[in-house]
C-alpha positions in Angstrom: -18.2 24.1 15.8 -14.8 26.2 16.6 -13.0 28.0 14.0 -11.1 24.9 12.5 -7.2 26.9 11.9 -4.1 26.4 9.7 -1.7 23.9 11.5 1.3 25.6 10.3 3.4 24.2 13.9 7.3 23.2 13.8 7.7 19.8 15.8 10.9 20.6 17.6 12.7 18.1 18.4 12.8 16.9 21.8 12.6 13.1 23.4 9.4 11.6 23.9 9.8 8.2 26.4 7.7 5.5 24.5 6.6 1.7 23.5 9.5 0.6 20.6 8.6 -2.2 19.4 8.4 -5.8 21.6 8.6 -4.8 25.0 11.3 -2.4 24.9 11.0 1.0 25.9 13.1 3.5 24.2 13.3 7.0 23.6 11.6 7.9 20.0 13.0 11.8 18.5 10.5 13.1 17.2 11.8 15.4 13.7 10.6 18.9 12.6 7.5 18.2 10.2 6.1 21.5 9.3 3.3 22.3 7.7 1.0 18.6 8.5 -2.6 21.1 7.2 -5.4 22.1 8.1 -7.6 20.0 10.7 -10.3 20.7 12.8 -11.4 18.6 16.6 -13.0 19.8 18.6 -12.3 17.2 22.5 -12.8 18.4 26.2 -9.6 17.4 26.8 -7.2 20.0 28.0 -7.2 23.5 26.2 -3.8 23.1 25.6 -3.3 20.0 24.3 -5.9 20.5 21.8 -3.2 22.0 19.3 -1.1 18.3 20.2 -4.3 16.9 19.5 -4.5 18.3 15.9 -1.2 17.6 15.6 -1.5 14.0 16.4 -4.2 13.5 13.9 -3.1 15.4 11.1 -0.6 12.4 11.2 -2.6 10.0 11.5 -4.5 11.5 8.5 -1.0 11.2 6.9 -0.5 7.7 8.4 2.4 8.4 9.8 1.1 5.8 12.0 4.0 5.1 14.3 4.8 9.1 14.4 1.4 9.8 15.3 1.3 7.2 18.3 4.3 8.8 19.8 1.9 12.6 19.4 -1.0 10.5 21.1 1.3 9.2 23.8 2.4 12.6 25.0 -0.2 14.0 25.5 -1.1 10.7 27.6 1.5 11.6 30.0 0.5 15.0 30.2 -3.0 14.5 30.8 -4.2 11.4 31.4 -7.8 11.6 31.3 -7.5 13.1 27.7 -10.1 10.3 26.9 -9.9 11.5 23.3 -5.9 10.5 23.1 -6.4 7.4 24.2 -9.1 6.6 21.2 -6.1 8.3 18.8 -3.2 5.9 20.7 -5.8 2.8 19.4 -6.5 3.8 16.0 -2.9 4.2 15.0 -2.3 0.6 15.9 -3.9 -0.9 13.1 -3.8 -0.1 9.7 -6.9 -0.2 8.3 -6.0 -0.5 4.6 -2.4 -1.8 4.5 -1.9 -5.2 3.8 -0.3 -6.2 7.1 -2.0 -7.5 10.2 -1.8 -6.1 13.3 0.3 -7.9 16.1 -1.4 -9.5 19.9 1.0 -7.1 21.6 -1.2 -4.6 19.7 -4.6 -6.0 20.2 -4.1 -6.2 23.9 -2.7 -2.9 24.0 -5.4 -0.9 22.0 -7.7 -2.6 23.6 -6.7 -1.6 27.7 -6.0 2.0 25.7 -10.0 1.9 24.4 -11.4 0.6 27.5 -9.8 3.0 30.0 -11.2 5.9 27.9 -14.7 4.4 27.8 -14.4 4.2 31.0 -13.7 8.3 31.7 -17.0 10.4 33.0 -15.9 13.6 31.4 -16.3 12.8 27.7 -18.8 14.2 25.8 -22.1 12.1 23.5 -19.6 13.2 20.5 -16.5 11.2 21.6 -18.2 9.0 22.7 -19.3 7.4 19.8 -15.9 8.5 18.6 -14.6 5.3 21.0 -17.8 2.5 20.6 -16.3 2.8 17.3 -13.2 2.2 17.7 -13.6 0.2 20.5 -16.2 -1.8 18.3 -12.6 -3.3 16.3 -11.1 -4.4 19.5 -14.0 -5.8 21.6 -13.6 -9.9 21.2 -10.5 -10.0 18.9 -9.7 -13.4 20.4 -12.2 -15.0 19.1 -12.9 -12.7 15.7 -11.6 -12.1 12.6 -9.7 -9.2 11.9 -12.2 -8.3 8.8 -15.2 -8.8 10.9 -13.7 -6.0 13.7 -13.3 -3.9 10.6 -16.6 -4.4 9.6 -18.0 -3.7 13.2 -16.1 -0.6 13.3 -17.2 0.4 10.2 -19.7 0.3 11.6 -19.2 2.6 14.2 -18.0 5.0 12.8 -21.6 5.2 10.1 -23.1 5.7 13.6 -20.9 8.9 14.5 -20.9 10.3 10.5 -25.2 10.2 10.8 -24.9 11.9 14.1 -22.2 14.5 13.1 -22.4 15.4 9.6 -20.6 18.1 10.2 -17.5 16.9 12.2 -15.3 17.2 9.3 -13.1 13.9 10.8 -15.3 12.0 11.4 -17.1 11.8 8.1 -13.7 11.5 6.8 -12.6 8.6 8.7 -15.7 7.5 8.2 -15.1 7.1 4.4 -11.9 5.6 5.5 -13.4 2.6 7.0 -15.6 2.3 3.7 -13.0 1.7 1.3 -11.9 -0.7 3.8 -14.4 -2.6 4.1 -14.8 -2.5 0.3 -15.1 -6.1 -1.7 -11.9 -7.2 -4.0 -14.8 -9.2 -6.5 -16.7 -5.5 -7.0 -16.3 -4.5 -10.1 -18.8 -1.5 -9.7 -16.2 0.0 -6.8 -19.2 0.6 -4.9 -17.7 1.4 -1.9 -14.6 3.7 -3.1 -17.5 5.1 -5.5 -19.3 6.3 -2.2 -16.5 7.0 0.1 -16.1 9.4 -2.9 -18.4 10.8 -2.9 -18.4 12.0 0.7 -14.7 13.2 0.6 -15.4 15.3 -2.5 -18.3 17.2 -0.6 -15.7 18.0 2.0 -13.4 19.0 -0.7 -15.4 21.4 -0.9 -15.5 22.5 2.3 -11.8 21.2 4.3 -9.8 21.6 1.3 -6.4 21.4 2.8 -7.6 18.8 5.9 -4.7 16.0 5.4 -7.5 13.0 5.7 -10.2 14.1 3.0 -7.3 14.6 0.6 -5.5 11.6 1.8 -8.3 9.3 1.4 -9.8 10.4 -1.9 -6.9 8.9 -3.5 -7.3 6.2 -1.6 -11.1 5.9 -2.5 -10.0 6.7 -6.5 -7.1 4.3 -6.5 -8.3 2.2 -9.6 -8.0 2.4 -13.4 -12.2 3.4 -13.3 -12.0 6.0 -10.7 -7.9 7.2 -10.8 -9.0 10.6 -13.1 -11.1 11.9 -10.1 -8.7 12.4 -7.9 -5.6 14.2 -10.5 -6.5 17.6 -8.4 -6.4 16.1 -4.9 -3.1 14.2 -5.7 -1.4 17.8 -7.8 -2.6 19.5 -4.4 -1.4 17.3 -1.5 2.8 18.3 -1.6 1.3 21.7 -0.6 -0.8 20.1 2.5 2.2 18.0 4.2 5.5 19.0 2.3 7.7 17.6 4.3 5.7 14.5 5.2 7.1 11.1 2.9 3.3 9.4 2.9 2.1 12.8 1.5 4.5 13.4 -1.7 4.1 9.5 -1.7 0.4 8.4 -2.4 -0.1 11.4 -5.4 2.0 7.9 -7.5 -0.8 5.4 -7.1 -3.1 7.7 -9.5 -0.2 8.8 -11.4 0.9 4.9 -12.1 -2.8 3.9 -12.4 -2.3 6.5 -15.6 0.9 6.0 -16.8 2.3 9.5 -16.1 5.9 7.5 -15.6 7.5 11.5 -14.7 5.7 12.0 -12.0 5.5 8.8 -10.6 9.2 9.6 -10.4 9.8 13.5 -8.8 7.0 12.8 -6.8 8.6 9.4 -4.6 12.5 10.9 -5.5 10.9 13.6 -2.5 8.9 11.3 -0.6 12.4 8.4 -0.4 14.4 12.0 1.0 11.3 12.9 3.2 10.7 8.9 4.8 15.1 9.3 5.7 14.8 12.1 7.5 12.2 9.8 10.0 13.5 6.3 10.7 11.4 4.3 13.1 13.0 2.8 16.3 16.3 3.2 14.5 15.4 1.2 11.6 15.0 2.6 8.4 11.2 3.0 7.7 9.2 1.6 5.2 8.1 4.6 3.7 11.4 4.4 2.3 11.1 1.1 0.7 7.7 1.9 -0.3 8.7 4.7 -2.3 11.8 3.3 -3.7 9.4 0.4 -5.6 7.4 3.8 -7.2 10.4 5.4 -8.4 12.4 1.6 -9.8 9.0 0.6 -11.5 9.0 4.5 -13.4 12.1 4.2 -13.5 11.6 1.1 -16.1 8.9 1.9 -17.6 10.5 5.1 -19.4 14.0 2.8 -20.5 15.7 4.9 -17.6 18.3 1.6 -16.8 21.5 3.4 -15.8 19.2 5.4 -13.2 17.3 2.0 -11.8 20.6 0.9 -10.6 21.3 4.2 -8.7 18.2 3.7 -6.9 18.9 0.6 -6.2 22.9 0.7 -5.0 21.8 3.9 -2.6 18.8 1.6 -0.9 21.4 -1.4 -0.3 23.0 1.1 1.5 20.7 1.6 3.9 20.3 -1.1 6.6 17.7 -3.3 9.3 14.6 -1.8 7.3 11.2 -1.9 9.4 10.3 -5.7 9.2 6.8 -4.6 7.9 4.5 -6.1 4.8 5.3 -2.8 3.3 9.1 -3.2 3.2 9.4 -7.0 2.9 7.1 -6.3 -0.7 9.4 -3.7 -1.2 13.1 -5.5 -1.1 11.8 -8.4 -3.0 9.5 -6.2 -5.2 12.5 -4.6 -6.8 15.8 -6.7 -7.5 13.0 -9.2 -9.7 11.1 -5.9 -11.1 14.9 -5.0 -12.8 15.8 -8.8 -14.5 12.3 -9.2 -15.5 11.4 -6.2 -17.4 14.9 -6.3 -19.5 14.2 -10.1 -20.2 17.6 -10.9 -18.3 16.2 -14.4 -17.7 19.6 -15.4 -16.8 19.3 -12.6 -14.4 16.2 -13.5 -12.7 17.0 -17.1 -12.4 19.8 -16.0 -9.9 17.9 -14.0 -7.7 18.4 -14.4 -3.8 15.1 -15.2 -2.1 14.8 -13.5 1.1 16.9 -10.8 1.2 17.8 -8.8 3.7 18.0 -11.7 5.8 17.7 -9.6 8.7 13.6 -10.1 8.2 11.3 -12.0 9.4 10.5 -13.8 5.6 8.7 -16.6 7.1 6.0 -14.2 7.8 5.5 -12.1 3.7 4.8 -16.5 2.2 3.3 -13.9 -0.1 6.2 -11.7 -1.0 9.0 -14.2 -1.2 6.2 -16.1 -3.6 8.5 -12.8 -5.7 11.2 -14.0 -5.8 10.7 -17.8 -6.8 8.1 -16.9 -9.9 11.0 -14.5 -10.9 13.1 -17.2 -10.9 11.1 -19.9 -11.7 9.9 -17.9 -14.9 14.0 -16.8 -15.4 14.8 -20.9 -15.6 12.0 -21.8 -18.1 12.3 -19.1 -20.4 16.0 -19.7 -20.0 15.3 -23.5 -21.0 16.6 -24.5 -17.4 13.3 -27.0 -17.0 14.8 -28.6 -13.9 14.3 -25.5 -11.8 12.1 -23.8 -13.6 10.1 -27.1 -11.4 12.4 -26.7 -8.5 10.6 -23.1 -7.9 7.1 -24.5 -8.8 7.4 -27.1 -5.9 8.7 -23.8 -3.7 5.8 -22.0 -4.9 3.1 -24.3 -4.7 4.3 -24.5 -0.3 4.6 -21.0 -0.6 0.8 -21.1 -2.1 -0.6 -23.3 0.8 0.8 -20.6 3.3 -0.7 -17.7 2.0 -4.4 -19.8 1.4 -4.3 -19.4 5.5 -3.2 -15.8 5.4 -5.1 -14.9 2.6 -7.4 -16.6 0.6 -9.2 -14.5 -1.4 -6.3 -12.0 -2.6 -2.8 -12.9 -2.2 -3.2 -16.7 -2.5 -5.0 -16.1 -6.2 -2.5 -14.0 -6.9 0.1 -16.1 -6.4 -1.6 -19.2 -7.9 -1.0 -16.5 -10.8 2.2 -16.7 -10.4 2.3 -20.0 -10.7 0.6 -21.2 -13.5 2.6 -18.6 -15.1 5.7 -19.7 -14.7 3.8 -23.9 -15.5 2.8 -22.3 -18.3 6.5 -21.5 -19.5 7.4 -24.7 -18.5 5.4 -26.0 -20.3 5.9 -24.1 -24.0 9.8 -24.6 -23.7 8.8 -28.7 -23.3 7.0 -27.6 -27.0 3.3 -28.7 -26.2 2.4 -24.5 -27.5 -1.6 -24.8 -27.2 -1.7 -26.3 -23.9 0.9 -23.2 -22.9 -1.1 -21.0 -24.4 -4.1 -22.4 -22.6 -2.5 -22.3 -19.0 -1.3 -18.5 -19.4 -4.4 -17.3 -21.0 -5.7 -18.5 -17.2 -3.0 -17.1 -15.3 -3.6 -13.9 -17.0 -8.2 -14.1 -16.3 -6.7 -15.1 -12.3 -4.5 -12.2 -11.7 -6.6 -9.7 -14.1 -9.7 -10.3 -12.5 -7.7 -9.3 -8.5 -6.9 -4.7 -8.8 -3.8 -4.5 -7.9 -3.1 -3.7 -3.6 -2.2 -0.5 -3.3 1.3 -1.7 -1.9 2.3 -2.6 -5.6 2.9 -0.5 -8.5 1.7 -2.8 -10.9 2.2 -6.4 -11.4 5.8 -7.8 -11.0 5.1 -8.8 -14.9 1.5 -9.0 -16.0 0.3 -12.6 -17.1 -1.0 -11.1 -19.7 1.9 -9.5 -21.1 3.9 -12.7 -21.2 0.9 -14.2 -22.4 1.6 -11.9 -25.6 5.4 -12.5 -25.8 4.1 -16.2 -25.7 2.0 -15.9 -28.5 5.0 -13.6 -30.4 7.1 -16.3 -30.0 4.4 -18.6 -31.7 4.0 -15.5 -34.7 0.2 -15.7 -33.8 0.8 -11.7 -33.5 -2.9 -10.6 -34.4 -3.7 -12.6 -31.0 -0.4 -11.1 -28.9 -1.2 -7.7 -30.6 -4.8 -8.6 -28.4 -3.1 -9.1 -25.7 -1.0 -6.2 -25.4 -3.4 -3.7 -26.0 -5.5 -5.9 -22.3 -2.2 -5.5 -20.8 -2.4 -2.0 -21.4 -6.1 -1.4 -20.1 -4.8 -1.9 -16.4 -1.8 -1.1 -16.7 -2.0 2.0 -19.0 1.3 3.0 -20.7 3.6 -0.4 -20.2 6.9 0.4 -21.9 6.6 -3.8 -22.6 3.9 -3.8 -24.1 3.5 -0.9 -26.0 6.9 -2.0 -27.4 4.5 -5.6 -28.4 2.0 -3.7 -30.3 4.6 -2.0 -32.4 6.4 -4.8 -33.4 3.1 -7.0 -34.3 2.1 -4.1 -35.8 4.9 -4.1 -37.7 4.7 -7.8 -38.4 1.1 -7.7 -39.7 1.5 -4.3 -41.5 4.4 -6.8 -43.2 1.7 -9.7 -44.0 -0.6 -7.8 -46.1 
């Protein structure tokens, strides 16, 4: 193994001719990233491309996929027979932990790239295993489900890891693949724990490798395991102080622990950095993603004036990247603002599909956020006609989401429509039935862990159950509902306020 070296490399401003979104070719401006971390990837590519390979792999580990793609393609242009550059390019096109869906165009490009790399005769045995693992994802994509191809990719990564356990990047990527194949219904978090064990050992010998640190945070991104990632979370910005996702990712752990001031400070920095890296002429989804987390934290700190200032700035930028994480943030933010403050009339008036230029029909589960908020606002303000109209739309979105994500997002949309229906029932005076409906919705929502795209439920159904029980003057049951909410969503402001209120009422009743 060649000596691991510290990448403290500044990418000077330059123009790279690369494919943009769709079929157009554009000139991308690669700006200065600075330090990216300590990376080792020995390849058979020309010696003068080794540094460039490590820059590109570092960006991949940071999940700056578009920037990594640009750099791998630049290497291909300079050395057309560098097989591992084609491997890297193909790897940047599918995002195993992101909730987006790879496009047919990307599948075609990735398949072509990896097949070309495999055709070269100058690759080592280790590189061949890298290539074969990625080929497992692209092979027969026309007839194989994405989930099954990711499992096949993981199996290929496992072969590579078992054969070359001292290859730090191979081990880190195998851990990533193992996280990607974790079952959402596994309450024991088996895959996450197994990946964490691998990454913990890697951290002892490669604490500055961005893949090791980044994937450790993903492995431990759960209420059960979050405390295991505190060290990695607080170290990430020192590895890559100018990379937006490196500045955001630690807040996944801070949210799990209810450390709101940390969530605020890290996402302010992440959002600022993200503005330096527009993607194909659009505002990066990393900016909107960071702002969603930032606003969530401000709301938990009851700093409502800062929330509005941040939203004003968010709305001053246009042409956001048309991808799932950006769409999710742009739908969730206005809903969070009004629901967290219990502004039911404003919630009822939320406008769907904003901003208008995003491809909202691709994201029915995201559209559901707005109609959930509108329906809840209408039901809580006793406008049952409008509430029922929103239920009808949620039903349609549920059916569409069933085709995209039956085991996760569809269940969350189902919990949302059940929650709105429960409040409609409550407004009709059918209290016992409403409580039963809302309990069922809360049980469904709580059965699913939060997706990394969100800092938390737009409005937890269990917390809303506590509110309903308070209105029914059942303070003991409400107290239990709020306490159970905090087990999943630590340090939530409204649940803490609900607990204090119930304890006061119960104290007066003694």
